[in-house]
FIGU-46131 format. One line per field, with one value per atom (N, C-alpha, C): residue in one letter; atom name; x negated, y negated, z negated. Coordinates in steps of 0.05 Angstrom, whole numbers, always signed. Atoms other than C-alpha are relative to their C-alpha. Layout:
<pts>
marlo <- a, ...
miba <- CA, ...
x <- X, ...
y <- Y, ...
z <- Z, ...
</pts>
This chain:
<pts>
marlo <- m, m, m, v, v, v, v, v, v, p, p, p, a, a, a, g, g, g, r, r, r, d, d, d, r, r, r, p, p, p, r, r, r, g, g, g, g, g, g, l, l, l, g, g, g, p, p, p, e, e, e, f, f, f, r, r, r, k, k, k, l, l, l, w, w, w, a, a, a, a, a, a, s, s, s, t, t, t, l, l, l, s, s, s, n, n, n, l, l, l, g, g, g, d, d, d, g, g, g, v, v, v, a, a, a, l, l, l, v, v, v, a, a, a, a, a, a, p, p, p, l, l, l, l, l, l, a, a, a, a, a, a, a, a, a, l, l, l, t, t, t, r, r, r, d, d, d, p, p, p, a, a, a, l, l, l, v, v, v, a, a, a, g, g, g, l, l, l, a, a, a, v, v, v, a, a, a, q, q, q, q, q, q, l, l, l, p, p, p, w, w, w, l, l, l, l, l, l, f, f, f, t, t, t, l, l, l, l, l, l, s, s, s, g, g, g, a, a, a, l, l, l, a, a, a, d, d, d, r, r, r, l, l, l, d, d, d, r, r, r, r, r, r, r, r, r, a, a, a, m, m, m, a, a, a, a, a, a, v, v, v, g, g, g, a, a, a, c, c, c, r, r, r, a, a, a, a, a, a, l, l, l, f, f, f, g, g, g, a, a, a, l, l, l, g, g, g, v, v, v, a, a, a, v, v, v, l, l, l, l, l, l, d, d, d, r, r, r, v, v, v, s, s, s, l, l, l, p, p, p, l, l, l, l, l, l, y, y, y, a, a, a, v, v, v, f, f, f, f, f, f, l, l, l, l, l, l, g, g, g, a, a, a, g, g, g, e, e, e, t, t, t, l, l, l, f, f, f, d, d, d, t, t, t, t, t, t, a, a, a, a, a, a, t, t, t, v, v, v, l, l, l, p, p, p, a, a, a, v, v, v, v, v, v, p, p, p, r, r, r, e, e, e, g, g, g, l, l, l, p, p, p, r, r, r, a, a, a, n, n, n, a, a, a, r, r, r, l, l, l, s, s, s, g, g, g, a, a, a, a, a, a, t, t, t, v, v, v, a, a, a, n, n, n, y, y, y, f, f, f, v, v, v, g, g, g, k, k, k, p, p, p, l, l, l, g, g, g, g, g, g, l, l, l, l, l, l, f, f, f, a, a, a, a, a, a, a, a, a, a, a, a, a, a, a, l, l, l, p, p, p, f, f, f, l, l, l, l, l, l, g, g, g, a, a, a, g, g, g, g, g, g, l, l, l, v, v, v, a, a, a, a, a, a, a, a, a, a, a, a, l, l, l, i, i, i, l, l, l, a, a, a, l, l, l, r, r, r, g, g, g, t, t, t, f, f, f, r, r, r, a, a, a, t, t, t, r, r, r, p, p, p, p, p, p, g, g, g, a, a, a, p, p, p, p, p, p, a, a, a, a, a, a, l, l, l, g, g, g, a, a, a, e, e, e, i, i, i, a, a, a, e, e, e, g, g, g, l, l, l, q, q, q, w, w, w, l, l, l, w, w, w, r, r, r, h, h, h, r, r, r, l, l, l, l, l, l, r, r, r, t, t, t, l, l, l, a, a, a, l, l, l, a, a, a, l, l, l, t, t, t, l, l, l, l, l, l, n, n, n, v, v, v, t, t, t, f, f, f, v, v, v, g, g, g, w, w, w, n, n, n, s, s, s, v, v, v, l, l, l, v, v, v, l, l, l, l, l, l, a, a, a, l, l, l, e, e, e, r, r, r, l, l, l, g, g, g, l, l, l, d, d, d, q, q, q, a, a, a, g, g, g, f, f, f, g, g, g, i, i, i, l, l, l, l, l, l, t, t, t, a, a, a, h, h, h, a, a, a, a, a, a
miba <- N, CA, C, N, CA, C, N, CA, C, N, CA, C, N, CA, C, N, CA, C, N, CA, C, N, CA, C, N, CA, C, N, CA, C, N, CA, C, N, CA, C, N, CA, C, N, CA, C, N, CA, C, N, CA, C, N, CA, C, N, CA, C, N, CA, C, N, CA, C, N, CA, C, N, CA, C, N, CA, C, N, CA, C, N, CA, C, N, CA, C, N, CA, C, N, CA, C, N, CA, C, N, CA, C, N, CA, C, N, CA, C, N, CA, C, N, CA, C, N, CA, C, N, CA, C, N, CA, C, N, CA, C, N, CA, C, N, CA, C, N, CA, C, N, CA, C, N, CA, C, N, CA, C, N, CA, C, N, CA, C, N, CA, C, N, CA, C, N, CA, C, N, CA, C, N, CA, C, N, CA, C, N, CA, C, N, CA, C, N, CA, C, N, CA, C, N, CA, C, N, CA, C, N, CA, C, N, CA, C, N, CA, C, N, CA, C, N, CA, C, N, CA, C, N, CA, C, N, CA, C, N, CA, C, N, CA, C, N, CA, C, N, CA, C, N, CA, C, N, CA, C, N, CA, C, N, CA, C, N, CA, C, N, CA, C, N, CA, C, N, CA, C, N, CA, C, N, CA, C, N, CA, C, N, CA, C, N, CA, C, N, CA, C, N, CA, C, N, CA, C, N, CA, C, N, CA, C, N, CA, C, N, CA, C, N, CA, C, N, CA, C, N, CA, C, N, CA, C, N, CA, C, N, CA, C, N, CA, C, N, CA, C, N, CA, C, N, CA, C, N, CA, C, N, CA, C, N, CA, C, N, CA, C, N, CA, C, N, CA, C, N, CA, C, N, CA, C, N, CA, C, N, CA, C, N, CA, C, N, CA, C, N, CA, C, N, CA, C, N, CA, C, N, CA, C, N, CA, C, N, CA, C, N, CA, C, N, CA, C, N, CA, C, N, CA, C, N, CA, C, N, CA, C, N, CA, C, N, CA, C, N, CA, C, N, CA, C, N, CA, C, N, CA, C, N, CA, C, N, CA, C, N, CA, C, N, CA, C, N, CA, C, N, CA, C, N, CA, C, N, CA, C, N, CA, C, N, CA, C, N, CA, C, N, CA, C, N, CA, C, N, CA, C, N, CA, C, N, CA, C, N, CA, C, N, CA, C, N, CA, C, N, CA, C, N, CA, C, N, CA, C, N, CA, C, N, CA, C, N, CA, C, N, CA, C, N, CA, C, N, CA, C, N, CA, C, N, CA, C, N, CA, C, N, CA, C, N, CA, C, N, CA, C, N, CA, C, N, CA, C, N, CA, C, N, CA, C, N, CA, C, N, CA, C, N, CA, C, N, CA, C, N, CA, C, N, CA, C, N, CA, C, N, CA, C, N, CA, C, N, CA, C, N, CA, C, N, CA, C, N, CA, C, N, CA, C, N, CA, C, N, CA, C, N, CA, C, N, CA, C, N, CA, C, N, CA, C, N, CA, C, N, CA, C, N, CA, C, N, CA, C, N, CA, C, N, CA, C, N, CA, C, N, CA, C, N, CA, C, N, CA, C, N, CA, C, N, CA, C, N, CA, C, N, CA, C, N, CA, C, N, CA, C, N, CA, C, N, CA, C, N, CA, C, N, CA, C, N, CA, C, N, CA, C, N, CA, C, N, CA, C, N, CA, C, N, CA, C, N, CA, C, N, CA, C, N, CA, C, N, CA, C, N, CA, C, N, CA, C, N, CA, C, N, CA, C, N, CA, C, N, CA, C, N, CA, C, N, CA, C, N, CA, C, N, CA, C, N, CA, C, N, CA, C, N, CA, C, N, CA, C, N, CA, C, N, CA, C, N, CA, C, N, CA, C, N, CA, C, N, CA, C, N, CA, C, N, CA, C, N, CA, C, N, CA, C, N, CA, C, N, CA, C, N, CA, C, N, CA, C, N, CA, C, N, CA, C, N, CA, C, N, CA, C, N, CA, C, N, CA, C, N, CA, C, N, CA, C, N, CA, C, N, CA, C, N, CA, C, N, CA, C, N, CA, C, N, CA, C, N, CA, C, N, CA, C, N, CA, C, N, CA, C, N, CA, C, N, CA, C, N, CA, C, N, CA, C, N, CA, C, N, CA, C, N, CA, C, N, CA, C, N, CA, C, N, CA, C
x <- +25, +345, -25, +19, +278, -21, +16, +222, -24, +17, +155, -16, +16, +116, -31, +22, +54, -21, +14, -9, -25, +14, -68, -24, +17, -114, -28, +27, -185, +6, -4, -185, -21, +21, -226, -9, +12, -253, +25, -22, -204, -6, -4, -223, -14, +5, -254, +21, -23, -183, +7, -1, -178, -19, +22, -247, +12, -14, -216, +19, -22, -154, -11, +8, -194, -19, +14, -244, +20, -18, -181, +10, -16, -145, -25, +26, -215, -8, -1, -218, +24, -33, -143, -1, -9, -150, -22, +24, -220, +14, -4, -189, +26, -23, -128, -13, +15, -164, -11, +15, -204, +15, -22, -148, +16, -18, -100, -8, +9, -143, +2, +10, -155, +27, -31, -76, +7, -6, -59, -20, +19, -125, +9, -9, -100, +26, -30, -29, -13, +8, -65, -14, +14, -104, +13, -20, -44, +19, -20, -2, -2, +1, -8, +31, -28, +70, -3, -6, +85, +18, -19, +145, -6, +7, +117, -27, +20, +53, +15, -18, +108, +12, -17, +144, -25, +18, +80, +8, -9, +94, +27, -24, +167, +3, +2, +152, -17, +16, +102, +18, -15, +151, +29, -30, +220, +3, -4, +209, +4, -4, +206, +29, -34, +276, +18, -11, +298, +4, +5, +263, +0, +0, +251, +7, -18, +302, +1, +1, +304, -30, +28, +229, -6, +3, +238, +16, -12, +287, -17, +9, +249, -30, +25, +188, +10, -14, +225, +11, -3, +239, -22, +19, +174, -17, +27, +107, -11, +15, +72, -24, +28, +3, +1, +2, +24, +9, -6, +64, -20, +17, +15, -24, +21, -37, +21, -15, +17, +7, -9, +34, -28, +24, -38, -12, +14, -62, +20, -14, +2, -7, +5, -17, -30, +23, -87, -2, -9, -63, +9, -18, -22, -33, +21, -89, -19, +21, -132, +10, -14, -83, -1, -4, -78, -32, +27, -153, -10, +2, -152, +7, -15, -103, -16, +16, -146, -30, +23, -208, +5, -6, -168, +15, -21, -137, +25, -29, -70, +18, -12, -47, +15, -20, +20, +11, -15, +59, +15, -20, +117, -15, +21, +57, -3, +1, +39, +18, -23, +103, +6, -10, +122, -23, +28, +51, +9, +1, +62, +31, -21, +133, +2, +5, +115, -20, +16, +59, +10, -15, +99, +21, -22, +152, -14, +23, +93, -7, +5, +73, +15, -21, +136, +1, +0, +132, -19, +27, +57, -4, +1, +55, +28, -20, +123, -10, +13, +91, -26, +30, +23, +3, +2, +51, +9, -11, +81, -22, +25, +15, -16, +13, -23, +3, +2, +0, +1, +9, -8, -30, +31, -82, -13, +11, -93, +23, -24, -69, +9, -18, -23, -19, +19, -80, -18, +16, -120, +14, -14, -68, -8, +8, -83, -24, +29, -157, +5, +5, -145, +17, -16, -90, -16, +22, -147, -17, +31, -201, +20, -6, -150, +10, +3, -127, -20, +20, -191, -12, +10, -220, +20, -17, -161, +0, +4, -169, -33, +32, -250, +6, +0, -236, +13, -15, -184, +1, +0, -190, -33, +22, -265, -19, +13, -292, +8, -19, -240, +6, -10, -219, -22, +24, -284, -15, +13, -311, +18, -17, -249, -8, +3, -260, -26, +32, -339, +1, -5, -319, +21, -18, -259, -19, +17, -312, -16, +21, -363, +17, -13, -310, +31, -27, -231, +11, -13, -218, -13, +18, -276, +17, -23, -226, +22, -26, -175, -10, +10, -218, -24, +2, -248, +14, -20, -191, +17, -4, -166, -17, +28, -234, +5, -3, -219, +24, -22, -152, -1, +14, -178, -5, +11, -217, +9, -15, -169, +16, -25, -116, -18, +15, -173, -3, -1, -188, +23, -23, -117, +8, -12, -105, -19, +22, -169, +16, -5, -128, +10, -9, -114, +20, -25, -47, +29, -24, +24, +13, -1, +48, +33, -25, +123, +27, -18, +176, +21, -16, +219, +24, -29, +295, -5, -3, +311, +20, -8, +330, +40, -23, +404, +21, -12, +414, -2, -5, +449, -13, +11, +416, +16, -11, +438, -4, +7, +454, -16, +16, +403, +12, -16, +455, +10, -3, +477, -20, +18, +411, -12, +7, +393, +25, -26, +465, -9, +7, +445, -16, +25, +377, +13, -6, +411, +16, -17, +461, -7, +21, +411, -9, +27, +365, +25, -15, +428, +11, -16, +453, -23, +23, +377, -7, -4, +379, -32, +26, +303, -11, +11, +286, +19, -18, +347, -16, +12, +317, -28, +21, +249, +0, -3, +267, +6, -5, +304, -18, +23, +248, -16, +23, +200, +4, -11, +241, +0, -4, +251, -29, +27, +171, -17, +15, +153, +7, -15, +202, -17, +14, +167, -27, +34, +93, +1, -3, +104, +9, -7, +135, -17, +28, +72, -19, +32, +22, +6, -4, +54, -11, +15, +21, -21, +29, -38, -18, +19, -76, +1, -7, -52, -15, +9, -74, -24, +25, -136, -16, +7, -158, +3, -3, -125, -5, -2, -127, -24, +20, -180, -29, +25, -231, -11, +21, -250, +2, +1, -272, +9, -5, -251, -10, +15, -302, +14, +1, -287, +36, -33, -210, +1, +5, -233, -4, +11, -265, +19, -20, -210, +24, -14, -168, -6, +14, -218, +2, -4, -220, +29, -14, -149, +15, -6, -142, -12, +14, -188, +16
y <- +15, +136, +22, -15, +173, -2, +1, +182, +10, -17, +188, +20, -16, +247, -9, +10, +232, +28, -17, +269, -17, +10, +267, -13, +12, +211, -11, +4, +186, -25, +28, +131, -15, +21, +71, -5, +4, +75, +9, -8, +82, +23, -30, +154, +4, -9, +194, -3, -3, +204, -30, +30, +122, -2, +1, +122, +22, -5, +174, -19, +14, +130, -26, +26, +67, +5, -7, +99, +7, +5, +117, -24, +25, +58, -14, +15, +24, +5, -6, +69, -4, +8, +67, -30, +27, -9, -10, +5, -11, +12, -14, +36, -19, +17, -4, -31, +23, -68, -4, -1, -51, +9, -11, -11, -29, +25, -73, -23, +21, -128, +9, -3, -85, +1, -2, -74, -23, +28, -149, -2, +2, -152, +23, -19, -85, -15, +12, -119, -17, +22, -177, +8, -7, -140, +16, -9, -103, -27, +18, -169, -22, +30, -244, -12, +5, -245, -6, +8, -281, +18, -18, -240, +29, -33, -171, -4, +2, -188, +0, +14, -212, +23, -33, -134, +10, -17, -105, -9, +10, -146, +8, +0, -134, +33, -37, -50, +4, -7, -52, -8, +5, -89, +8, +3, -71, +30, -20, -2, -8, +15, -46, -9, +9, -70, +22, -20, -3, +22, -21, +46, -3, -1, +16, +9, -10, +32, +31, -35, +106, +4, -7, +107, -5, -3, +83, +23, -29, +137, +21, -30, +193, -2, +0, +163, +9, -13, +188, +31, -32, +259, +17, -13, +274, +5, +0, +295, -16, +22, +230, +4, -9, +257, +14, -18, +306, -22, +12, +254, -24, +20, +200, +14, -8, +247, +12, -4, +274, -27, +19, +204, -13, +7, +188, +17, -25, +249, -12, +1, +233, -31, +23, +165, -6, -4, +184, +9, -11, +225, -20, +23, +166, -19, +13, +125, +13, -17, +181, +0, -3, +191, -19, +25, +121, -8, +6, +115, +17, -22, +179, -16, +17, +144, -23, +17, +86, +0, -12, +126, +10, -13, +157, -15, +30, +89, +15, -9, +120, -14, +17, +68, -26, +16, +27, -14, +9, -20, +13, -18, +26, +19, -14, +71, -9, +9, +20, -6, +10, -4, +32, -25, +72, +5, +3, +81, -12, +23, +19, +3, -1, +32, +26, -30, +107, -10, +7, +74, -16, +13, +25, +11, -22, +79, +13, -15, +115, -19, +17, +57, -4, +12, +40, +23, -21, +110, +0, +3, +104, -20, +24, +39, -4, -4, +53, +16, -28, +121, -15, +12, +87, -19, +22, +33, +20, -17, +93, +21, -13, +134, -8, +5, +86, +3, -6, +95, +28, -25, +168, +7, +0, +156, -10, +19, +99, -2, +9, +90, -31, +26, +36, -28, +24, -10, -11, +8, -4, -6, +7, -24, -28, +27, -94, -1, +1, -82, +19, -14, -28, -13, +19, -67, -20, +21, -122, +12, -11, -71, +10, -9, -42, -19, +26, -110, -9, +12, -136, +10, -12, -78, -2, +10, -84, -21, +25, -151, -6, -2, -141, +18, -19, -79, -6, -3, -98, -25, +26, -175, -3, +14, -191, +21, -20, -127, +11, -19, -86, -26, +16, -149, -10, +7, -176, +25, -32, -102, +7, -17, -85, -17, +17, -145, +1, -3, -132, +33, -31, -56, -3, +1, -73, -15, +14, -123, +26, -17, -61, +20, -18, -6, +1, +6, -13, +21, -21, +55, +2, -1, +48, -7, +10, +9, +23, -11, +58, +30, -29, +125, -5, +4, +92, -3, +2, +76, +29, -28, +145, +22, -13, +172, -12, +19, +123, +12, -19, +153, +22, -26, +220, +3, +3, +208, -9, +9, +176, +18, -12, +225, +28, -14, +277, -6, +11, +237, +2, -1, +234, +23, -29, +306, +10, -5, +313, -6, +10, +272, +23, -19, +322, -16, +10, +314, +4, -1, +315, -28, +21, +267, +1, +1, +283, -6, +8, +249, +23, -17, +284, -16, +10, +266, +13, -11, +268, +21, -23, +328, -4, +5, +339, -18, +17, +291, +3, -17, +305, -9, +12, +298, -19, +19, +241, -4, +4, +230, -18, +20, +193, -28, +22, +145, -15, +3, +141, -22, +8, +125, -30, +27, +71, -27, +17, +33, -3, +12, +33, -21, +21, -2, -26, +29, -52, -13, +11, -68, -13, +2, -71, -32, +23, -119, -27, +17, -158, -20, +9, -171, -14, +7, -190, -32, +23, -266, -12, +11, -279, +16, -21, -216, -1, +4, -231, -19, +27, -301, +6, -7, -275, +12, -24, -219, -20, +13, -269, -25, +20, -323, +13, -17, -268, +9, -13, -241, -27, +21, -309, -5, +5, -323, +16, -22, -255, +0, +8, -268, -23, +25, -332, +3, -5, -313, +23, -23, -247, -16, +13, -293, -23, +10, -338, +12, -12, -289, +18, -14, -244, -13, +3, -289, -15, +11, -313, +11, -16, -269, -18, +23, -316, -25, +17, -372, -5, -11, -346, +1, -9, -320, -26, +17, -374, -30, +30, -437, -4, +3, -434, +6, -10, -396, +20, -24, -337, +22, -26, -274, +20, -15, -212, -1, -1, -209, -30, +26, -287, -1, -8, -260, +8, -15, -222, -20, +23, -278, -21, +23, -320, +11, -12, -271, -1, -2, -265, -27, +19, -335, -11, +9, -346, +11, -15, -293, -14, +18, -337, -20
z <- -2, -371, +3, -6, -349, -19, +13, -398, +3, -17, -372, -23, +10, -390, -11, +3, -434, -2, +7, -452, -16, +25, -499, +18, -11, -477, -14, +11, -499, -21, +19, -557, +13, -9, -548, +30, -28, -474, +15, -19, -411, +2, -1, -404, +30, -28, -340, +12, -19, -310, +10, -14, -303, +17, -24, -269, +23, -18, -221, +14, -8, -212, +9, -7, -206, +31, -25, -154, +21, -25, -113, +9, -16, -112, +13, -16, -91, +32, -31, -30, +10, -9, -16, +11, -4, -19, +27, -15, +22, +31, -30, +81, +12, -5, +75, +14, -3, +84, +30, -23, +140, +26, -16, +178, +6, +8, +163, +16, -9, +188, +34, -24, +255, +18, -9, +270, +19, -13, +288, +27, -17, +327, +30, -13, +365, +18, -8, +376, +20, -26, +412, +21, -26, +455, +16, -7, +475, +22, -4, +485, -13, +13, +474, -4, +7, +472, -33, +29, +400, -12, +14, +390, +0, -1, +406, -26, +14, +364, -31, +22, +307, -5, -2, +316, -18, +8, +289, -34, +27, +220, -11, +6, +222, -3, -1, +234, -28, +19, +175, -33, +20, +125, -2, +2, +141, -15, +21, +101, -27, +27, +41, -7, +2, +50, +4, -7, +73, -22, +13, +26, -30, +19, -34, -26, +23, -83, -1, +1, -58, -12, +4, -69, -32, +28, -139, -16, +15, -155, +3, -7, -127, -15, +14, -169, -29, +23, -224, -7, -1, -203, +6, -17, -167, -18, +7, -194, +16, -7, -189, +14, -11, -178, +25, -28, -118, +20, -17, -86, +4, -7, -90, +27, -20, -59, +29, -29, -4, +19, -17, +20, +5, -6, +17, +22, -27, +62, +23, -20, +109, +11, -15, +116, +13, -11, +131, +26, -32, +185, +20, -22, +218, +9, -5, +209, +23, -24, +242, +33, -28, +297, +15, -14, +317, +9, -7, +314, +30, -21, +367, +27, -18, +407, +18, -20, +416, +15, -13, +431, +28, -27, +486, +19, -20, +511, +11, -4, +501, -24, +20, +449, +15, -10, +464, -24, +25, +423, -6, +5, +416, -25, +17, +382, -23, +31, +338, -20, +21, +313, -14, +14, +299, -22, +18, +262, -26, +25, +215, -12, +10, +202, -13, +19, +171, -19, +22, +140, -20, +13, +112, -24, +20, +84, -20, +21, +52, -15, +23, +18, -23, +12, -11, -23, +19, -46, -21, +12, -61, -21, +25, -96, -26, +20, -131, -27, +24, -168, -7, +12, -177, -25, +25, -226, -18, +27, -266, -12, +2, -266, -26, +14, -307, -28, +26, -373, -9, +5, -370, -3, +5, -366, -13, +13, -404, -32, +28, -488, +13, +2, -493, -6, +3, -518, +17, -20, -463, +26, -27, -410, +10, -11, -401, +13, -11, -388, +23, -29, -338, +24, -25, -299, +9, -6, -299, +23, -11, -273, +27, -19, -223, +22, -26, -189, +7, -13, -192, +25, -16, -159, +35, -25, -106, +19, -10, -92, +18, -13, -79, +22, -16, -38, +32, -22, +4, +16, -14, +20, +4, -5, +1, +12, -15, +36, +20, -12, +69, +34, -19, +113, +20, -22, +144, +11, -17, +155, +17, -26, +192, +23, -20, +239, +18, -2, +246, +20, -12, +261, +22, -26, +311, +17, -15, +342, +17, -18, +356, +14, -14, +373, -14, +11, +364, -16, +20, +334, -26, +23, +279, -29, +20, +233, -15, +4, +237, -11, +14, +226, -28, +34, +166, -16, +21, +138, -7, +8, +143, -15, +12, +115, -29, +26, +54, -16, +16, +39, -5, +7, +47, -29, +31, -11, -25, +25, -52, -6, -3, -41, -17, +14, -66, -28, +30, -132, -6, +18, -145, -6, +14, -143, -24, +28, -196, -26, +22, -239, -21, +22, -307, -15, +10, -335, +8, -12, -333, +8, -12, -286, +10, -9, -279, -23, +21, -314, -6, +18, -366, -5, +6, -387, -27, +32, -463, -2, +8, -494, +7, -11, -465, +18, -16, -419, +26, -27, -356, +26, -27, -288, +17, -18, -252, +30, -29, -178, +9, -12, -137, +2, -2, -117, -25, +22, -182, -20, +6, -207, +15, -14, -158, -4, +10, -175, -23, +28, -243, -2, -4, -228, +7, -6, -189, -17, +27, -244, -13, +25, -297, +14, -12, -248, +0, -6, -226, -34, +18, -300, -18, +16, -322, +15, -18, -303, +5, -8, -302, +19, -25, -261, +21, -32, -216, +18, -11, -203, +15, -11, -193, +21, -28, -141, +16, -25, -102, +7, -5, -104, +17, -19, -82, +25, -28, -27, +16, -18, +0, +8, -6, -8, +21, -14, +21, +27, -30, +81, +18, -9, +93, +7, -1, +86, +25, -27, +130, +24, -21, +180, +14, -1, +184, +1, -3, +173, +29, -25, +234, +26, -19, +286, -2, +1, +253, +17, -18, +294, +24, -27, +361, -9, +4, +329, -9, +3, +301, +33, -29, +374, +16, -15, +417, -2, +8, +378, -10, +14, +332, +16, -19, +386, -16, +17, +334, +15, -11, +351, -18, +11, +325, -35, +29, +264, -13, +7, +255, -16, +6, +247, -30, +23, +188, -19, +18, +151, -4, +3, +160, -19, +17, +126, -28, +23, +70, -12, +12, +63, -6, +3, +61, -23, +27, +4, -21, +24, -40, -2
</pts>
């Protein structure tokens, strides 16, 4: 078992380190929201084949099937602050490279698939690690309030600001959402690096190091023995498969059947989130 490393945290308020984490999360979600609404629009601009457009969603979500368990085990071995910053910087570079490719008119579906597969792979480690950082910067009694603020800011930045803004920017210039997304992720990575404290998990004294595969197997066995969590995991897996399948071709429905433009597609996604 791995025990998270602690640090001295402010009593009462959530403290300056939480404000950095909150700002980083908000900027990261804003960048994601702007760029991710532009991705299906870009795919639809390259092809109107529903299977090929849906391939983008497959490329983006496949890493969650392949790498989630590995990312969870790595989150217990790495310095979480540095891991999040490194992943954020890599994701920013991918968004920036895609934006440059669009500017140079060198973008293609295989490139789009590859970029979003790598973005999804990085997201599995980033999101898994981020879930373990909050208790290191906020006192236990402040966790409900901190989680609420992070979740609220993420929803507003990603869906209610990022999605319509991404559609508007794509209509103005297709490269802009990806370049803005890269900028948001760079700023978020810088804020994460500025966090003070210890964010590497530590093992209890005398506990022998476990192999990565053994830790993954132990986690799977624990989940399978827990009836409620096992049921939730299976139900959420089915729900996500159906949701991603439907959402993967929503851009074609919006553009071809509903007659929306790029900005309208972003507003549609915002309305769907509401």
